[in-house]
N, C-alpha and C positions, 0 to 999 in steps of 0.2 A: 632384227630379232631372229632367234633360231627357228628351225622348221617345226611345224606342228606334227603331231603323231600321224595324222592322215597323209600329210605330204611325204613323210618318211615311208609310210606304208606303201605308197605308190611305187617306191624304188626297190622294195624288197621282193623276193621271189614268190611270195604268197603260197608256199607249199604247206605251211603249218606242220613242218617236220619235227618240231620240238627240240631240234639239236641245240638251240640257243638256251634251252632251259625254260622257255615260256610256252604256254599251250598253243598260242597262235602267233602268226606274224604281226597281227594288229597289236596284240599285247606287248610284243617285243618293241614295236614301233613306239608305243606309248611310253615304255620304259626308256627308250633312247631319247625321246623328246624331253623327258623330265630329268635327264642326266644320270639316271640310275643304272644304265647299261652302256657298253661300248659296242661299236659296230663290228669289231672283230669277233664277237660272240656268234655271229651268223656265218657259217662256213660256205654258204651257197650264194652270197650276194655277188653280183657281177662286178667286174673291174670298173666299168663305166658308172654304175650306180654308186660304188664305193667312192670314187673320185668326186662325184657330184655331192654326195652326202657329207664327205669329209670337208669339202669347201664350204658348204652351206652351214654346217654345224660347228665350224671353228669359232672360237670366241671372237667377239667383235674387236677386242683389243689384243694385239699380238703379245706373245710371251717373249720377253727379252731377258737375257742373262748377262750379268756383269761379274767378272772375276772368274777364278778357277779354284777348285778344291772345296773344302768344307765351309769356307767363308764366302763363297759365291752368292750373289744376290739375284733372285728371280723377281721379275716385275711383269705386270700385265695380266692377261687372261681374265680381265674383269668383264662381267656380264650384266651388271645392274647399276642403276643410278643411285639407289638407296639401299643401304645395307640390309634392312629388314625385308626387302623383296626376296633376297636369298642370302648372300654374304659377300664380303669383299675377299678376294683370293690372296693377294700378296701385300703385306704391310708396306707402307711408305719407307723407303730407304733414307736414312738420315746421313748426310755427308758433312763433314767438318772441313773447312777450307784452310789451306796454308798457302803462302806466297813464296816464289823463288827469290824475292828480294830479302828474305829473312836469312840471317847468318846460319851456318851449319849447326851451331849450338842452339839457336832459337828454334830451328826446324826440328831438331832431335827432341828438344824439350816439349814442344807442342805435340809432336807425334806420340811421345810417351804419355802425355796427358790424355790424348785421344784413346790410346790403348786401354786406359783405365776406366773408360766410360762404359762400365758393365754394371747392371743393376739387377737385384733380385726382387721381383714383384710377384706376390701371391704364389710363391714357390716356383716361378719360372725365371730364367735368366734372359734379360733383354739388354741390348747394346746398340751403339751406333753401327753403321754398316760400311761407310766409305770414307776415304780421305781424298779430298779434292785439291789438286795442286794447281795453283794459278800461275800463269806466265805474266806476272805483274811487271817484270823487268822489260819484256819485249825481246829479250835476248835468247836465242835458241839454245846456246851452250849452257847458259845459266839454268834454263828450264830443265834441260836434260839432266844436269847435275843434281838439281833439287828433286826431280822425280826418282832418280837412282837412290838418293839418300833416304827419301821417304819409304821407298819400297823395301830397303834393307832393314827398316826399323818398325815395320808394321805388317800384320797379316791381313789387314783389311784391303779389299780391292781399291783401285785408284780411279779417280776421274781426272783426265788430262784437260785442263781448261786453258785452251789457246786456240785462236783462229789463224795461227801461223802454221801452214803445212810443213814448213821446214823444221820448226820446233817440235811439232807433233811427231814427225817421222823420226827425229833423233831420239825422242823419248820412247817411242814404240820399239825402236831397235834394242832398247835396254829392257823394257818390261812388256813387250808385246805378248809374250807367252803367258802372262798373267791376266790377259783379256781385260784391260782397263776400258773405261768408257771414254771415248774421245768427244770432247765438247769444245768446238764443234764446227759444223758445216753452216755456212751462210750463203747468200746469193752470190757473194764475191768469190768464194773459194770452194764451193760444193763439189766440183769435179775432182780437184786435187785431194780433198778430204775423203771423198767417197772411195777413190782409188786406194788411199792408205788404209781405210777401214776394211776394204775387200782384201787387200794384200795381207794384212795381219789378222783378218777374221775377228774383228772387234766391233762392239756396238758403238753407235755414234749418235750424238745429239744434232738435230736439225733445227736451226734457229731462223725464224722469220721476223720481219719488222712488224707484222700483224698477221691475223689469221688467214687472210686471203693469200698473202705472200707465202706463208708457211705451207698451206695446202699445195700451192703450185710447186714449191721447192721439194716437198716430199715426193711428189709425182716424178720430178726430174731425177731425184736420187734413186728411187725405186726402178726407174727405167734404166739406170746405170747398173742395176743388178745387186743392190744392197738393201736388205729389209730389216736388219737388226737396228731399229731406230728408236730414239726417244725425242719427244717434241718439246720445243721451247718457243712460245708465242712471241718472245721478245719483251713482254711487259714486265715492269719492275714495280710499279705502283700497286699496292695491295688490292685496291678495288678493281683495277684492270686485270690483274692476275686472276682474281676470283672469277671475274666474268669470262675470261678466256678459258680457264680450266673447266668451268661448267659447260661452256659451249662445245669444247672439244670432246668432253665425255658424252654429252647428249648426241652430238653428230656421229660419234663412233658407234654408239649403241643403235643408231639408225642405219648402220652399215655404210657410212661415208668413209671409204677406205683410206683416204689421205690422213684422217685423224685416228686411224685404228692402231695407235701405238701408245705406250706409256708416256707420261709427261714429266717435265722437270721444272722446278720453281726455285727462285733464289730469295732468301729472306735477308735483304740488304737494308739495314737501317742503322744509323749511328747510335741510336738509343738501343742498348742491348735488350731491355725489357720489351720494347716495341718489336724488335726483331724476333723474339720468342713468340709474341702474340701473332705476328705475321706468319711465322712458320706453322703455328697451330692452325691457322686458317687454311694453309696450303695442304696440310696433312688431312684435314677434314674434307677438302674440296679441290681437287682429287689427285694431287701430285703424287707420282710414283717415286720421285726423288726430290728431297728438299735439301738445299745447301745452306748451311749457316756458318758464321765465323767463329762463334764462341765454343770453347771446349770446357767451359765451366760446368761442373755437374749440376749446379743450381739452375742453370739455363736448360740443360739437356734433359734432366729427369722429368720435368713437366711434359716435354714433348714425347718422351718414351711412354709416360703414363697415358697421355691422350691417345697415342697410337695404339696402345694395348686396348683401350676401351673401344676405339672405333673398329679395330680389326679383329676383335674377338667374334667368333662365329656365334650369332644370337641363338642358333639352334643347338649349340654344343657348349654346355657349361664348362667353366675352367675347373679341372679336377687335379687333386694331388694323388700321388702313388699310394696304393693300398699296402702299407707296411707298418711295422712297429716304430713309432716315433718316440724318442726319449726327450723329455723336457726337464732340464736341470740335471743334477747329479743323482740319477736314479739308483735304487738298490732293489734287491729281490722283494722287499716289503712295500715298494712304492705302488700307489693305486693305478688301476688300469681303466681308462675311459674309452668307451665305444661310441663312435660317431660315423658319419658318412664321409665320402671323399670329395664332396663339394668343397672347393678351396676356401670359400668364405666361411663355411661352417667350421672347417678344420682350423683355420687361423684364429677364429673367435675362441674356440675351445683352447687352442694352444696358448693364446694370450692370457686367458683367465686362469689356466693351470699355472702358468708362470707367475701371475699376480698373486696366487695363493701361497707362493713360496714353499709349496710341497712338491718335490720332484715327482713326476708321474709319467706313465706310458699312455700314448694315445694310439688307438687303432682305428683308422678310417676304413670302413667297409666299402668296397667298390659298388657304388650304386649308379654308375655311369654319370657321376658328377652332379647328382641332385641332392637336395637337402633332406634332413631327417624325416620330416612329416611327409614330404612328397615321395621320398623313397619308400616309406611305410605304405602309403596309399597305393603306390604303383607295384607293390609286391617285390621290391628290390632290397628292402631293409627288413629282413625277416629273421626269426630265430635260426632257421636252417642256414641262411647265408652268414650270419654272425658266427655260428658254431664252426662252419667250414673255414671261415677266415682265420679264427684264432688257432684252429688246429693246423692249418697249412703254414701259418707264420711261426709256429713253435712257441706260442706264448707260455705254455707250461714250463718250458726250460728257462724262461726269463724271470719268473716270480716264484716266491715260496708259498704265497697264499693262493686261494682259488676264489677270488672275488672280481666281479665285473661291475662297472658303473655305467648304466645306460641313461640316455636322455629321459627326463621326466615326461616329455610329451608322448613317449611310446611305452609307458608303463605296462600297457597291455601285453607286451612281448615277454615280460619277466618270467611268468610261470613256464611257458613252453621253452624259453631259452635255458632256464635252469634245468629243466628235464632233459633236454637234448645235450647240453654241454657238460653237465655235471658240475658247473661252477655256481657259486652263490651269486645271485644277481641283486645289486643294489640300484634302486631307482633314484637317479640324481635329480637335480633341479631342471625345470622346464627350459630355463635360459642359462647359457654358460656363465653369465655374470654371477650366478649364484654358487659357482663351484667353490670359491674360497670359504664361504660360510658353511657349505655342505661338508667340506673336508674337516673343518673344525668341530662340527657337531656329530658327524656320522662315521668318519673314517677311523678305523682302528684295525690295522692288519694283524 
């Protein structure tokens, strides 16, 4: 676990100079311990103390990066066993596998299918992350040709799945600058694989036959000078994978350095439905990369949704952008609905406005992603904030009328809002499901 505030305080200069922005060194140490500050805020800390604190305060699971550019994937930096202790830092990367035994047309077609695995969920774009190329043929030249073809047809980073150093080297000579993940090193080939990973500066999977062998192998690889690692316990049965993943996470959080790296799991099952279920288990507990065979959207979307649910920060609600949204073919006479930018609230309102078949504008006020009643109680959904939002967004230039519809639950805001904004305020239904009926009975621009 990380250092306590008192342990950190012992390493600080104890001058209470306030240069860090805190009244005392102890206050700064407490902020460091809780992750609210960084050590570089203290200009007087000694080099020795900085080295000691940086080492001790580093996350128990190292950060590993796969790929280059905007599609690069970051994994690791995890600090907790359970999400609600704090949060999970980096969502599981989903990799779709292809084989070098596939024809060029088959490879191109599957990669094209993978490229389309992009989904819009609650206003956010989610997608798969990696393409895993398997050396199913065992032929180094075939593998290199397949890797080249896949790289030319996708922007996703690659996973090079081969335990043949010759095949991996030929592939890296073609795509090494794209920083693919090499998968991987075993007890039989770890020296050659580690040398390749160091030469091309790429991350590498270390695979053991069991946890004991894996820990031993990781120490040997690290001793050779490579630390960009992802761990594979070698298990493929779902129950054993679950056990191994849990043990590796537990031991990593206890600062067992050999397991202080992200992990990878393979959902290999002839039954595609069971393969999806297995992959879901691995996403939940605690794989950083999950490799699946299917590129069927019906198989991938449940995993994307599960990942979204697990890796959403429980302390930070999902929010939509505060702007003017148009539902249907709006006109200057269309009604205007005011709500908050909590994504669930916005999408409920949007769905019910669409169901009314009356085109309308929706303005979600920025309440830091909290709901209507919570925002009102917290002082974030106020007449002043609503007035400021509609003025900043230029609503008056969009509509010919001067009417706003607010949620019925905050009818108490109507008088002050009308006074501040100069707009007529209509109190809508308490629940968005009542919008269609409300428009039929009350709306007349």
